VOPAGU-2260 file (C-alpha; in pm, 1 decimal, decimal comma):
REM VOPAGU-2260
SITE   aa  ch    i         X         Y         Z
SITE  MET   A    0    4069,0    7900,7     334,5
SITE  ARG   A    1    4411,4    7779,7     201,8
SITE  ALA   A    2    4244,4    7371,1     200,2
SITE  THR   A    3    3929,8    7496,6      -3,5
SITE  GLY   A    4    4144,2    7666,9    -237,7
SITE  ARG   A    5    4387,7    7399,2    -279,9
SITE  ARG   A    6    4108,7    7148,4    -326,5
SITE  ILE   A    7    3967,1    7408,5    -619,4
SITE  LEU   A    8    4278,7    7445,3    -796,8
SITE  ALA   A    9    4346,3    7020,0    -792,2
SITE  LEU   A   10    3963,7    7016,2    -898,0
SITE  VAL   A   11    4063,5    7245,9   -1185,6
SITE  THR   A   12    4386,4    7070,7   -1226,8
SITE  VAL   A   13    4221,4    6718,5   -1266,9
SITE  THR   A   14    3962,9    6848,7   -1493,0
SITE  ALA   A   15    4161,9    7056,4   -1748,7
SITE  VAL   A   16    4395,7    6685,1   -1791,0
SITE  ALA   A   17    4096,8    6503,5   -1830,8
SITE  VAL   A   18    4001,9    6757,2   -2072,2
SITE  ALA   A   19    4309,2    6749,2   -2260,2
SITE  LEU   A   20    4330,5    6371,2   -2271,1
SITE  SER   A   21    3997,3    6346,7   -2383,5
SITE  ALA   A   22    4059,0    6564,7   -2651,1
SITE  CYS   A   23    4403,3    6422,2   -2787,2
SITE  THR   A   24    4227,8    6094,5   -2751,1
SITE  GLN   A   25    3908,1    6226,0   -2988,3
SITE  ARG   A   26    4155,8    6345,7   -3226,6
SITE  ALA   A   27    4365,2    6063,7   -3264,6
SITE  SER   A   28    4057,1    5864,0   -3304,6
SITE  GLU   A   29    4018,9    6061,2   -3679,6
SITE  TRP   A   30    4332,0    5972,3   -3738,5
SITE  GLY   A   31    4237,0    5643,9   -3853,7
SITE  ASP   A   32    4492,9    5307,7   -3730,6
SITE  GLY   A   33    4631,2    5634,9   -3546,4
SITE  THR   A   34    4944,0    5632,1   -3741,2
SITE  ALA   A   35    5075,7    5920,4   -3980,1
SITE  VAL   A   36    5399,4    5880,2   -4225,2
SITE  ILE   A   37    5567,1    6192,6   -4338,0
SITE  ALA   A   38    5794,7    6194,0   -4676,1
SITE  GLY   A   39    6085,2    6387,5   -4594,0
SITE  GLY   A   40    6360,7    6402,3   -4783,7
SITE  GLY   A   41    6734,0    6321,7   -4796,1
SITE  SER   A   42    6836,5    6291,4   -4430,1
SITE  THR   A   43    7089,4    6529,2   -4444,4
SITE  GLY   A   44    6864,9    6847,0   -4539,4
SITE  VAL   A   45    6584,5    7083,9   -4415,5
SITE  TYR   A   46    6293,4    6851,9   -4540,1
SITE  PHE   A   47    6394,3    6590,6   -4324,6
SITE  ASP   A   48    6488,9    6773,9   -4017,6
SITE  TYR   A   49    6222,5    6979,6   -4017,1
SITE  GLY   A   50    5975,4    6624,3   -4053,0
SITE  SER   A   51    6124,3    6485,1   -3776,3
SITE  HIS   A   52    6058,7    6726,5   -3526,5
SITE  LEU   A   53    5698,9    6772,6   -3695,1
SITE  ALA   A   54    5658,6    6433,5   -3592,3
SITE  ALA   A   55    5794,7    6427,4   -3248,4
SITE  GLU   A   56    5499,6    6690,8   -3200,9
SITE  LEU   A   57    5224,4    6528,1   -3350,1
SITE  THR   A   58    5371,6    6226,7   -3171,2
SITE  GLU   A   59    5359,0    6425,7   -2804,5
SITE  THR   A   60    5017,3    6685,2   -2879,6
SITE  LEU   A   61    4773,9    6383,8   -3076,4
SITE  GLY   A   62    4901,6    6054,1   -2957,4
SITE  VAL   A   63    4960,5    5946,1   -3263,8
SITE  ARG   A   64    5254,7    5735,7   -3417,6
SITE  ALA   A   65    5404,0    5994,4   -3681,6
SITE  THR   A   66    5739,8    5879,9   -3818,5
SITE  VAL   A   67    5939,9    6028,7   -4103,5
SITE  GLU   A   68    6090,5    5862,9   -4387,8
SITE  GLU   A   69    6378,5    5945,0   -4581,8
SITE  THR   A   70    6303,5    5994,3   -4956,5
SITE  ASP   A   71    6455,8    6139,8   -5308,5
SITE  GLY   A   72    6259,3    6447,6   -5210,8
SITE  SER   A   73    5977,2    6633,6   -5374,6
SITE  VAL   A   74    5885,9    6406,8   -5670,9
SITE  GLU   A   75    5905,4    6114,2   -5473,2
SITE  ASN   A   76    5730,0    6281,2   -5184,4
SITE  LEU   A   77    5422,8    6400,4   -5378,9
SITE  LEU   A   78    5404,7    6056,2   -5524,7
SITE  GLN   A   79    5388,9    5883,4   -5186,6
SITE  VAL   A   80    5127,7    6084,2   -5062,2
SITE  GLY   A   81    4923,5    6125,3   -5397,9
SITE  GLY   A   82    4943,9    5716,7   -5386,9
SITE  GLY   A   83    4847,5    5708,9   -4977,8
SITE  GLU   A   84    5191,6    5577,9   -4866,8
SITE  ALA   A   85    5242,2    5876,4   -4640,2
SITE  MET   A   86    5029,2    6106,3   -4505,7
SITE  LEU   A   87    5200,2    6452,4   -4527,2
SITE  GLY   A   88    5517,3    6543,8   -4709,2
SITE  PHE   A   89    5750,2    6817,7   -4824,8
SITE  ALA   A   90    5730,2    6958,0   -5197,4
SITE  GLN   A   91    5907,1    7225,3   -5385,0
SITE  GLY   A   92    5603,4    7475,2   -5551,0
SITE  ASP   A   93    5735,7    7383,2   -5880,7
SITE  ALA   A   94    5706,5    6973,2   -5840,5
SITE  ALA   A   95    5382,7    7049,7   -5687,8
SITE  ALA   A   96    5237,9    7276,0   -5970,6
SITE  ASP   A   97    5352,7    6998,0   -6177,7
SITE  ALA   A   98    5233,9    6730,9   -6018,5
SITE  VAL   A   99    4818,8    6863,8   -5974,0
SITE  ALA   A  100    4887,5    6911,2   -6398,0
SITE  GLY   A  101    4999,1    6602,2   -6422,6
SITE  VAL   A  102    5318,0    6688,3   -6651,6
SITE  GLY   A  103    5684,6    6711,9   -6635,3
SITE  ALA   A  104    5762,8    6427,7   -6446,9
SITE  PHE   A  105    5381,4    6286,7   -6349,1
SITE  ASP   A  106    5211,6    6121,5   -6635,2
SITE  ASP   A  107    4899,2    6206,2   -6494,7
SITE  PRO   A  108    4775,4    6461,3   -6244,4
SITE  LEU   A  109    4786,7    6387,6   -5848,2
SITE  PRO   A  110    4548,2    6441,9   -5596,9
SITE  VAL   A  111    4742,3    6657,5   -5344,9
SITE  ARG   A  112    4655,2    6942,4   -5150,7
SITE  THR   A  113    4902,6    7183,0   -4962,1
SITE  VAL   A  114    4866,1    7243,8   -4575,6
SITE  ALA   A  115    5109,7    7525,9   -4592,4
SITE  ARG   A  116    5309,5    7755,6   -4758,6
SITE  LEU   A  117    5635,3    7675,9   -4523,6
SITE  TYR   A  118    5948,9    7874,8   -4637,2
SITE  ASP   A  119    6126,0    7948,7   -4940,0
SITE  GLU   A  120    6350,2    7702,2   -5042,6
SITE  TYR   A  121    6713,6    7898,7   -5204,0
SITE  LEU   A  122    6901,6    7685,3   -5492,3
SITE  HIS   A  123    7254,3    7602,7   -5414,5
SITE  ILE   A  124    7462,8    7549,1   -5719,2
SITE  VAL   A  125    7786,8    7393,0   -5496,2
SITE  VAL   A  126    8154,6    7424,1   -5611,4
SITE  ARG   A  127    8477,4    7423,9   -5432,3
SITE  ALA   A  128    8623,4    7715,0   -5355,0
SITE  ASP   A  129    8940,7    7644,4   -5550,2
SITE  SER   A  130    8695,9    7515,8   -5869,3
SITE  GLU   A  131    8840,1    7687,2   -6180,1
SITE  VAL   A  132    8424,4    7710,5   -6224,1
SITE  GLU   A  133    8308,2    8054,1   -6194,4
SITE  GLY   A  134    7991,5    8035,4   -6344,9
SITE  VAL   A  135    7685,4    7819,0   -6476,8
SITE  PRO   A  136    7813,8    7809,0   -6845,6
SITE  ASP   A  137    8159,9    7653,9   -6697,7
SITE  LEU   A  138    7945,0    7351,1   -6605,8
SITE  VAL   A  139    7990,8    7219,1   -7014,7
SITE  GLY   A  140    8172,4    6891,8   -6987,8
SITE  LYS   A  141    8193,1    6850,3   -6564,3
SITE  THR   A  142    8049,6    6631,6   -6321,7
SITE  VAL   A  143    7789,3    6784,1   -6159,3
SITE  SER   A  144    7520,3    6610,3   -6004,0
SITE  LEU   A  145    7144,2    6753,6   -6070,4
SITE  GLY   A  146    6982,0    6548,2   -5772,6
SITE  ALA   A  147    6834,4    6259,4   -5711,8
SITE  GLU   A  148    6625,2    6109,5   -6001,9
SITE  ASN   A  149    6330,8    6151,6   -5829,6
SITE  SER   A  150    6379,2    6482,2   -5648,8
SITE  GLY   A  151    6256,0    6855,9   -5716,5
SITE  VAL   A  152    6620,3    6944,9   -5710,2
SITE  ASN   A  153    6666,2    6762,2   -6050,7
SITE  VAL   A  154    6321,2    6954,6   -6196,0
SITE  ILE   A  155    6488,0    7290,8   -6145,1
SITE  ALA   A  156    6855,8    7197,5   -6240,5
SITE  ARG   A  157    6752,9    7104,9   -6597,8
SITE  ARG   A  158    6522,6    7424,2   -6573,0
SITE  VAL   A  159    6805,8    7642,4   -6493,1
SITE  LEU   A  160    7058,0    7433,9   -6704,1
SITE  ASP   A  161    6868,6    7525,9   -7020,6
SITE  ALA   A  162    6793,7    7865,0   -6928,4
SITE  ALA   A  163    7151,5    7980,7   -6916,8
SITE  GLY   A  164    7249,2    7790,5   -7217,4
SITE  VAL   A  165    7355,3    7462,5   -7134,6
SITE  ASP   A  166    7294,6    7178,8   -7262,1
SITE  VAL   A  167    7228,1    6882,6   -7017,9
SITE  ALA   A  168    7376,3    6624,6   -7226,1
SITE  SER   A  169    7669,7    6810,1   -7188,4
SITE  VAL   A  170    7716,0    6754,2   -6794,1
SITE  ARG   A  171    7838,6    6418,1   -6679,6
SITE  ASN   A  172    7541,1    6389,7   -6420,4
SITE  PRO   A  173    7583,3    6091,6   -6148,3
SITE  GLN   A  174    7231,6    6146,8   -6017,8
SITE  LEU   A  175    7320,6    6169,9   -5650,6
SITE  ASP   A  176    7115,8    6268,8   -5359,9
SITE  LEU   A  177    7246,8    6564,5   -5089,6
SITE  GLN   A  178    7464,0    6328,7   -4912,0
SITE  GLU   A  179    7576,8    6152,5   -5173,0
SITE  SER   A  180    7689,7    6462,1   -5319,4
SITE  ILE   A  181    7871,0    6638,7   -4996,3
SITE  ARG   A  182    8078,8    6277,7   -4997,7
SITE  ALA   A  183    8143,2    6302,1   -5322,2
SITE  MET   A  184    8227,5    6650,6   -5364,9
SITE  GLU   A  185    8466,9    6576,4   -5026,0
SITE  ARG   A  186    8621,4    6298,4   -5274,1
SITE  ALA   A  187    8717,1    6526,2   -5515,2
SITE  GLU   A  188    8504,6    6295,4   -5750,4
SITE  ILE   A  189    8248,0    6564,3   -5886,7
SITE  ASP   A  190    8344,8    6933,5   -5999,1
SITE  GLY   A  191    7984,2    7064,8   -5850,4
SITE  PHE   A  192    7632,5    6970,0   -5715,6
SITE  PHE   A  193    7274,7    7117,0   -5703,8
SITE  TRP   A  194    7035,7    7125,7   -5413,2
SITE  VAL   A  195    6756,4    7305,4   -5318,7
SITE  GLY   A  196    6674,0    7355,4   -4952,0
SITE  GLY   A  197    6595,4    7587,6   -4691,6
SITE  LEU   A  198    6891,7    7861,4   -4528,7
SITE  PRO   A  199    7082,8    7677,3   -4399,3
SITE  THR   A  200    7087,4    7334,2   -4523,9
SITE  PRO   A  201    7303,4    7145,8   -4259,1
SITE  GLY   A  202    7431,6    6911,3   -4465,9
SITE  ILE   A  203    7626,8    7197,5   -4684,2
SITE  GLN   A  204    7695,6    7410,3   -4346,1
SITE  ASP   A  205    7860,1    7073,4   -4246,8
SITE  LEU   A  206    8050,2    7045,1   -4560,5
SITE  ALA   A  207    8158,5    7409,1   -4556,2
SITE  SER   A  208    8264,2    7366,1   -4246,2
SITE  ASP   A  209    8541,9    7132,0   -4349,3
SITE  LEU   A  210    8570,6    7235,2   -4682,4
SITE  PRO   A  211    8521,2    7620,4   -4823,2
SITE  VAL   A  212    8284,3    7613,9   -5064,9
SITE  ARG   A  213    8159,7    7874,2   -5320,6
SITE  LEU   A  214    7798,0    7939,7   -5453,8
SITE  LEU   A  215    7746,2    7967,2   -5854,1
SITE  PRO   A  216    7559,0    8321,1   -5894,6
SITE  VAL   A  217    7219,3    8279,8   -6086,1
SITE  GLU   A  218    7114,0    8537,7   -6317,8
SITE  GLN   A  219    6807,9    8735,3   -6365,6
SITE  GLU   A  220    6752,3    8662,9   -6690,1
SITE  TRP   A  221    6757,6    8297,8   -6635,8
SITE  VAL   A  222    6452,4    8349,0   -6314,8
SITE  ASN   A  223    6254,3    8527,7   -6580,9
SITE  ALA   A  224    6302,4    8271,0   -6862,2
SITE  VAL   A  225    6218,3    7976,7   -6585,3
SITE  ASN   A  226    5886,8    8123,9   -6502,2
SITE  ASP   A  227    5814,9    8228,0   -6850,0
SITE  HIS   A  228    5832,9    7863,2   -7009,8
SITE  TYR   A  229    5656,9    7700,6   -6651,4
SITE  SER   A  230    5512,8    7771,8   -6355,5
SITE  ASP   A  231    5516,8    8134,5   -6234,5
SITE  VAL   A  232    5655,6    8006,1   -5853,4
SITE  TYR   A  233    6020,9    8159,3   -5887,1
SITE  ARG   A  234    6159,8    8475,4   -5779,1
SITE  THR   A  235    6532,5    8655,5   -5706,7
SITE  ALA   A  236    6684,1    8587,6   -5370,3
SITE  ASP   A  237    7026,0    8632,8   -5200,8
SITE  PHE   A  238    7222,4    8416,8   -5007,2
SITE  PRO   A  239    7302,4    8640,8   -4720,5
SITE  ALA   A  240    7689,5    8738,6   -4665,5
SITE  GLY   A  241    7762,3    8439,7   -4351,9
SITE  THR   A  242    7587,9    8180,0   -4529,5
SITE  TYR   A  243    7785,6    7845,6   -4560,1
SITE  GLY   A  244    8122,8    8115,7   -4467,8
SITE  LEU   A  245    8007,5    8369,3   -4784,4
SITE  THR   A  246    8219,4    8682,6   -4764,2
SITE  ALA   A  247    7984,0    8825,4   -4986,6
SITE  PRO   A  248    7579,7    8824,9   -5098,2
SITE  ALA   A  249    7529,0    8530,6   -5325,8
SITE  PRO   A  250    7235,4    8583,9   -5633,6
SITE  THR   A  251    7012,1    8291,4   -5682,0
SITE  MET   A  252    6621,7    8167,3   -5743,2
SITE  ALA   A  253    6390,6    8081,7   -5449,6
SITE  VAL   A  254    6097,4    7881,0   -5480,3
SITE  PRO   A  255    5833,2    7856,5   -5251,2
SITE  ASN   A  256    5825,2    7490,9   -5008,6
SITE  TYR   A  257    5469,8    7333,1   -4930,9
SITE  LEU   A  258    5364,2    7088,1   -4658,0
SITE  ILE   A  259    5143,0    6848,0   -4884,9
SITE  THR   A  260    4894,0    6611,8   -4812,9
SITE  SER   A  261    4616,9    6386,1   -5029,3
SITE  ALA   A  262    4266,8    6534,9   -5097,1
SITE  SER   A  263    4136,6    6273,1   -4953,8
SITE  THR   A  264    4289,7    6332,0   -4601,2
SITE  PRO   A  265    4003,9    6452,7   -4323,5
SITE  ASP   A  266    3969,3    6797,4   -4287,1
SITE  ALA   A  267    3971,1    6714,6   -3902,3
SITE  VAL   A  268    4320,3    6556,5   -3943,1
SITE  VAL   A  269    4427,9    6833,4   -4135,9
SITE  ARG   A  270    4305,2    7108,6   -3911,9
SITE  ASP   A  271    4517,2    6872,8   -3627,8
SITE  VAL   A  272    4817,0    6942,8   -3843,5
SITE  LEU   A  273    4813,3    7256,0   -3846,1
SITE  ARG   A  274    4737,9    7343,3   -3508,2
SITE  THR   A  275    5034,3    7175,1   -3352,1
SITE  LEU   A  276    5258,9    7328,0   -3662,4
SITE  PHE   A  277    5171,2    7676,7   -3548,2
SITE  ASP   A  278    5203,5    7651,2   -3203,9
SITE  ALA   A  279    5489,0    7389,9   -3225,2
SITE  ARG   A  280    5671,3    7658,8   -3454,3
SITE  SER   A  281    5908,9    7849,8   -3169,2
SITE  ARG   A  282    6040,9    7496,6   -3034,1
SITE  ILE   A  283    6080,8    7378,0   -3365,1
SITE  ALA   A  284    6243,2    7693,9   -3484,9
SITE  VAL   A  285    6546,2    7613,3   -3208,8
SITE  GLU   A  286    6674,3    7300,9   -3436,1
SITE  VAL   A  287    6551,4    7448,1   -3762,3
SITE  PRO   A  288    6574,9    7770,8   -3832,6
SITE  ALA   A  289    6344,5    7794,5   -4178,8
SITE  ALA   A  290    6072,2    7694,4   -3930,8
SITE  ALA   A  291    6071,0    8033,3   -3780,9
SITE  LEU   A  292    5962,4    8166,5   -4182,9
SITE  LEU   A  293    5648,9    7977,1   -4108,0
SITE  ASN   A  294    5363,1    8299,6   -4092,2
SITE  ARG   A  295    4953,3    8250,5   -4083,3
SITE  ARG   A  296    4933,9    8535,6   -4303,0
SITE  GLN   A  297    5189,2    8402,6   -4599,3
SITE  ALA   A  298    5107,3    7974,9   -4553,3
SITE  ILE   A  299    4777,2    8045,5   -4754,7
SITE  PHE   A  300    4923,4    8124,4   -5089,1
SITE  THR   A  301    4969,1    7815,9   -5247,3
SITE  ALA   A  302    4876,4    7835,2   -5610,0
SITE  PRO   A  303    4824,1    7694,2   -5812,2
SITE  VAL   A  304    4827,0    7435,0   -5584,2
SITE  ASP   A  305    4465,6    7412,7   -5417,9
SITE  LEU   A  306    4481,7    7438,2   -5030,0
SITE  HIS   A  307    4291,8    7107,8   -4861,9
SITE  PRO   A  308    3954,5    7203,8   -4746,8
SITE  GLY   A  309    4022,5    7145,5   -4403,5
SITE  ALA   A  310    4322,4    7391,8   -4425,9
SITE  VAL   A  311    4097,1    7659,7   -4603,4
SITE  GLU   A  312    3857,8    7612,3   -4275,4
SITE  TYR   A  313    4183,7    7624,6   -3978,0
SITE  TYR   A  314    4269,9    7912,9   -4178,2
SITE  ARG   A  315    3912,1    8110,4   -4144,2
SITE  GLU   A  316    3888,2    7958,4   -3790,0
SITE  THR   A  317    4217,8    8164,7   -3703,8
SITE  ARG   A  318    4202,9    8483,9   -3874,8
SITE  ARG   A  319    4316,4    8778,6   -3668,4
């Protein structure tokens, strides 16, 4: 009986492995040349961290050659995905809305679709703890990075300054990415910088552990004003006490973050990505806390950007 049982178990195991390998081969064959580039933002941000782990999971699970590439952020990610240079990318909801409408930083509408709403990103306006700057209006005449040129940070920073009554031209803007902003602040070369990212953003967390910082408050009326003039995708939010060493909650604004792909991406590929993304959520969250916020019920809310048809199929199939 025991020998028979072992033979049955071995047969089942071999069959299961064969089925798994067959499924992996079948899935990989639907990916064209079997490669996947993820546009992942700056190397010290959540996008890149999340993208790196997602690439590893796709490679391990599907047998594709998935890689993450460093970019300037949402706008560049959208351009790369829309232009076919990347299969997947991360993008702020406001920048994605501009992309499909062909406004703002985009001369023409881009053929991009959403795969999932991942988590909300928080606007960080970072200054040194000993800075004389107490609020956004105090940034007039200061050297403040509004983010890299082709970043979602740059989009939202300009909108908030305008809502707060601060002329963008009155701020000396060196257009630094997150890593460059952190280094410039450490060297006291800038008075502050804007950043939009998940909590905690690794680079800012590391900065705060070495150099005490403050986060400037974002007023409710500014959030309302931005929503009135642009896509209604922003909401008020708070940095929880303890984040980056804060002793009390700090008011700010949040914007949803999407995983995007091209409208031309095969439906089956998008389903594979989503299956891998949700199956790996807990593993990725160990290293990227924002990944724990992925929620199947909330993932579908990506208006005004349409979900990819493959994503619609996946969510319908897995609806509980």
